[in-house]
C-alpha positions in Angstrom: -23.0 -25.0 -5.7 -25.5 -24.5 -2.8 -26.1 -28.4 -2.6 -22.7 -29.0 -1.4 -21.8 -27.4 2.2 -17.9 -27.6 1.3 -18.5 -25.0 -1.5 -21.2 -22.6 0.0 -20.1 -22.4 3.6 -16.5 -21.2 2.8 -18.1 -18.7 0.5 -20.5 -17.5 3.1 -17.8 -17.0 5.8 -15.6 -15.2 3.2 -18.5 -12.8 2.6 -19.2 -12.5 6.4 -15.4 -11.8 7.0 -15.3 -9.3 4.2 -18.4 -7.5 5.4 -16.8 -7.1 8.8 -13.5 -5.7 7.4 -15.5 -3.2 5.2 -17.6 -2.0 8.2 -14.5 -1.7 10.2 -12.5 0.1 7.6 -15.2 2.6 7.2 -16.3 3.0 10.9 -13.0 2.6 12.7 -11.4 4.6 9.7 -13.2 7.8 10.6 -12.2 7.7 14.3 -8.7 6.9 13.5 -8.9 9.8 11.1 -9.9 12.2 13.6 -7.0 11.1 15.9 -4.6 11.6 12.8 -6.1 15.3 12.5 -5.5 16.1 16.2 -2.3 18.2 15.8 -4.2 20.6 13.4 -6.7 21.3 16.1 -6.6 23.7 19.3 -7.4 22.4 22.7 -11.2 23.2 22.5 -11.5 21.6 19.1 -9.7 18.6 20.3 -12.3 18.0 23.0 -15.1 18.3 20.4 -13.3 16.0 18.1 -13.2 13.4 20.8 -16.8 14.0 21.6 -17.7 13.3 18.0 -16.5 9.8 18.1 -16.9 9.1 21.9 -20.2 7.0 21.7 -18.9 4.9 18.6 -15.2 4.0 18.8 -15.7 0.9 21.0 -18.6 -0.5 18.7 -16.4 0.4 15.6 -13.4 -1.8 16.9 -15.7 -4.9 17.5 -15.9 -5.3 13.8 -12.2 -5.9 13.6 -12.3 -8.5 16.4 -15.2 -10.0 14.5 -13.2 -10.2 11.4 -10.1 -11.7 12.8 -12.2 -14.1 14.8 -13.9 -15.5 11.6 -10.6 -15.7 9.9 -9.4 -17.8 12.8 -12.2 -20.3 13.1 -13.2 -20.4 9.3 -9.9 -20.3 7.5 -7.2 -21.5 10.2 -4.5 -22.2 7.5 -4.9 -18.7 6.0 -5.0 -17.1 9.6 -1.5 -18.7 10.3 -0.1 -17.7 7.0 -1.2 -14.1 7.2 -0.4 -13.4 10.7 3.0 -15.0 10.5 3.9 -12.9 7.6 2.4 -9.6 9.1 3.4 -10.5 12.7 5.3 -7.2 13.2 2.8 -4.7 11.8 -0.1 -6.7 13.7 1.9 -5.9 16.8 2.4 -2.3 16.1 -1.4 -2.0 15.3 -2.5 -3.5 18.5 -0.2 -1.4 20.5 -1.5 1.7 18.8 -5.1 0.7 19.3 -4.2 0.0 23.0 -2.6 3.4 23.4 -5.7 5.1 21.8 -8.1 3.4 24.1 -6.1 4.4 27.2 -5.5 8.1 26.0 -9.2 8.5 25.1 -10.1 7.7 28.8 -7.3 9.4 30.6 -7.2 12.7 28.7 -10.6 13.7 29.9 -9.9 12.7 33.7 -6.1 13.7 33.9 -5.0 16.9 35.5 -4.9 19.7 33.1 -1.0 19.7 32.8 -1.0 16.2 31.6 -3.7 16.7 29.0 -1.3 17.5 26.4 0.6 14.2 26.9 -2.5 12.2 26.5 -3.5 14.2 23.4 -0.1 13.2 21.8 -0.7 9.7 23.0 -4.0 9.5 21.2 -2.5 11.1 18.0 0.5 8.6 18.2 -1.8 5.6 18.8 -4.0 6.8 15.8 -1.1 7.1 13.5 0.5 3.6 14.6 -2.8 1.9 13.8 -3.5 3.8 10.6 0.1 3.1 9.3 0.4 -0.4 10.1 -3.0 -1.1 8.6 -2.1 0.5 5.2 1.5 -1.4 5.3 -0.5 -4.7 5.9 -2.7 -3.9 2.9 0.2 -3.2 0.5 1.9 -6.5 1.5 -1.2 -8.4 1.4 -2.0 -7.3 -2.2 1.5 -8.3 -3.2 1.0 -11.8 -1.8 2.6 -11.5 1.5 6.1 -11.3 -0.1 8.9 -9.4 1.9 11.3 -8.1 -0.9 12.3 -4.5 -0.9 10.0 -3.6 -3.7 7.2 -5.2 -1.6 8.3 -3.2 1.4 8.5 -0.1 -0.4 4.9 -0.5 -1.9 3.7 -1.4 1.8 5.0 2.0 3.0 3.4 3.5 0.0 -0.1 2.2 1.0 0.6 2.8 4.6 0.8 6.5 3.8 -2.0 6.7 1.4 -4.4 4.6 3.7 -3.5 7.0 6.7 -4.4 10.1 4.3 -7.5 8.3 3.5 -8.5 7.8 7.1 -7.8 11.5 7.7 -10.1 12.3 4.7 -13.0 10.3 6.0 -12.2 11.6 9.6 -12.7 15.1 8.2 -15.6 14.2 6.4 -17.3 12.8 9.7 -16.3 16.2 11.5 -18.1 17.9 8.7 -21.2 15.9 9.6 -20.8 16.2 13.3 -19.2 19.5 14.1 -20.3 23.1 13.4 -18.8 26.6 13.5 -14.9 26.9 13.3 -14.1 23.3 13.6 -16.4 22.5 10.6 -14.7 25.0 8.5 -11.3 23.5 9.4 -12.7 20.1 8.6 -13.8 21.3 5.2 -10.2 22.4 4.4 -8.8 19.2 5.8 -11.0 17.3 3.7 -10.1 19.5 0.4 -6.4 18.5 1.2 -7.0 14.8 2.1 -9.0 14.1 -1.0 -6.1 14.0 -3.3 -4.4 11.4 -1.1 -7.4 9.3 -1.1 -7.4 9.5 -5.0 -3.6 8.4 -5.2 -4.2 5.7 -2.7 -7.0 4.2 -4.7 -5.1 4.7 -7.9 -2.0 2.8 -6.7 -3.9 -0.2 -5.3 -6.0 -0.4 -8.3 -3.0 -0.3 -10.5 -0.8 -2.8 -8.5 -3.4 -5.4 -8.1 -3.6 -6.5 -11.9 0.1 -6.1 -12.3 1.0 -8.7 -9.5 -1.2 -11.4 -11.1 -1.8 -12.5 -14.5 -5.1 -13.9 -13.2 -6.3 -10.6 -11.9 -5.2 -9.0 -15.0 -7.3 -11.4 -17.1 -10.3 -10.9 -14.7 -10.3 -7.1 -15.2 -9.1 -6.6 -18.9 -10.7 -9.7 -20.7 -13.9 -9.3 -22.8 -16.7 -9.1 -21.6 -15.2 -8.6 -18.1 -13.9 -5.3 -18.9 -17.5 -4.1 -20.0 -19.2 -5.2 -16.7 -16.6 -3.9 -14.6 -16.5 -0.5 -16.3 -18.9 1.0 -13.9 -16.5 0.6 -10.9 -13.8 3.0 -12.1 -16.5 5.4 -13.8 -18.6 5.7 -10.4 -15.4 6.2 -8.4 -14.4 9.2 -10.8 -17.9 10.6 -10.6 -17.9 10.4 -6.8 -14.5 12.1 -6.6 -15.8 15.0 -8.8 -19.0 15.1 -6.8 -17.0 15.3 -3.5 -14.8 18.1 -4.7 -17.9 20.1 -5.8 -19.6 19.6 -2.7 -16.6 20.4 -0.5 -16.3 23.7 -2.5 -19.7 24.7 -1.4 -19.3 23.9 2.3 -20.1 25.0 4.9 -23.6 26.1 3.7 -26.4 27.9 5.8 -28.6 25.6 7.7 -25.9 22.8 7.5 -27.3 21.8 4.2 -25.2 19.2 2.5 -23.0 18.3 5.5 -23.8 14.6 5.1 -22.6 14.4 1.4 -18.7 14.2 2.1 -19.2 11.2 4.5 -21.7 9.5 2.4 -19.6 9.9 -0.7 -16.4 8.8 1.1 -18.1 5.8 2.5 -19.3 4.9 -1.1 -15.8 5.2 -2.5 -14.4 2.8 0.0 -17.1 0.3 -0.7 -16.3 0.6 -4.4 -12.4 0.0 -3.7 -13.4 -2.8 -1.5 -15.7 -4.4 -4.1 -12.8 -4.2 -6.8 -10.4 -5.8 -4.4 -12.9 -8.6 -3.4 -13.5 -9.4 -7.1 -9.7 -9.4 -7.9 -8.7 -11.8 -5.2 -11.6 -14.1 -5.2 -11.4 -17.1 -4.5 -7.9 -16.6 -2.8 -7.9 -15.6 0.9 -4.1 -15.4 0.6 -3.3 -14.2 -2.9 -2.1 -16.7 -5.3 -1.5 -19.2 -2.5 -4.5 -20.2 -0.7 -8.2 -20.3 -1.8 -11.2 -19.9 0.8 -11.9 -23.7 -0.2 -8.2 -25.0 0.5 -7.8 -23.1 3.9 -11.4 -23.6 5.2 -12.3 -25.8 8.2 -14.4 -28.9 7.9 -17.9 -28.4 6.8 -19.3 -29.6 10.2 -17.2 -27.1 12.1 -18.3 -24.2 9.8 -21.9 -25.2 10.2 -21.6 -24.9 14.0 -19.7 -21.7 13.8 -22.5 -20.5 11.3 -25.3 -21.0 13.9 -23.2 -19.0 16.5 -22.7 -16.3 13.9 -26.3 -16.1 13.2 -26.8 -15.1 17.0 -23.9 -12.8 17.4 -23.9 -10.9 14.1 -27.3 -9.5 14.4 -26.6 -8.4 18.0 -23.5 -6.6 16.9 -25.5 -4.9 13.9 -28.2 -4.0 16.3 -26.0 -2.3 18.9 -24.0 -0.5 16.3 -27.2 0.8 14.6 -28.8 1.8 18.0 -25.5 3.9 19.1 -25.4 5.8 15.8 -29.1 6.4 16.2 -29.2 7.5 19.9 -26.2 9.9 19.3 -27.1 11.2 16.0 -26.9 15.0 15.2 -24.1 17.2 16.2 -21.5 16.5 18.8 -21.5 18.2 22.2 -18.6 18.5 24.6 -17.8 15.6 27.0 -16.7 17.4 30.3 -16.3 15.1 33.2 -15.6 18.1 35.5 -18.9 19.8 34.5 -20.7 16.5 35.1 -19.2 16.3 38.5 -20.4 20.0 39.2 -23.7 19.1 38.3 -24.0 16.1 40.2 -22.8 17.8 43.4 -26.0 20.0 44.0 -28.1 16.9 43.2 -26.1 15.0 45.8 -26.6 17.6 48.4 -30.4 17.8 47.8 -31.0 14.1 48.2 -28.3 13.7 51.1 -26.0 11.5 49.2 -22.2 11.9 48.4 -20.4 11.7 45.0 -17.1 10.0 44.9 -14.7 11.0 42.2 
């Protein structure tokens, strides 16, 4: 296998693309989830929720760009098939992400009477991105078909993924917030965990039903024995999550990291199950990674570029999470300007706003 570039290069790029998607779903999933939870918080809590994701959301979305870029250059035939079938939800997702980005910047700088509008814009953008991603997941699992049953399943996964994002967003707030907002986040997580469980159950049940190949991969012997740890671990994580949430918040903030860590582990297990189910197909039951891959010579050149770019993205991501670890504090441009004014007066400089 490893002696033939036409075999190992597509596998390497499929793994890199899968890693990028997984990191995006977890990382941007929690900040999309924070946006989905916006209507349930008061104004001061909204400011703290924004502050909790402020240093990270740009870096999180980089992984989506990387995943789509790898799909385009490494598997161009699959890129065309997937984006052609999902053109509308992709457009909705992009509009939602743009709206989120604009609202994120403007809500902190706009006059007070406009802030509510930008809060709703941030929520709307978060919902558009989350629902469209869930819809795309459902349609992808069913092989990019567009029948009424397929669209219905796409809508179902849209709702469940959005609830899943809200759950991991609440888990993030448990980790980053304190006081009343942390208490609210615990309550939000207790409600969202059941939507996450139903979503994982729906996707897990649908995957083997749409393909006899996937059914055989999951329920043949001895594959059934080797794969049994995935659902067992998932059930154990859900039970541990529920137990941890019932005990939070605790004095000294003990255990605040557990819900987010467990939610991340659940997402990882779900992704591993999907990856195993659909390999070697990049478009379910239609195109394999080997059929849709670029020429080995092209992939080798792209691999060299990826070997340079990927560590830089990983390093930047790790650095941002390390520097801004700990509890979130408010981002207040007015306060920053007020603090800057005395310093400017002392140095004889002026501050422009």
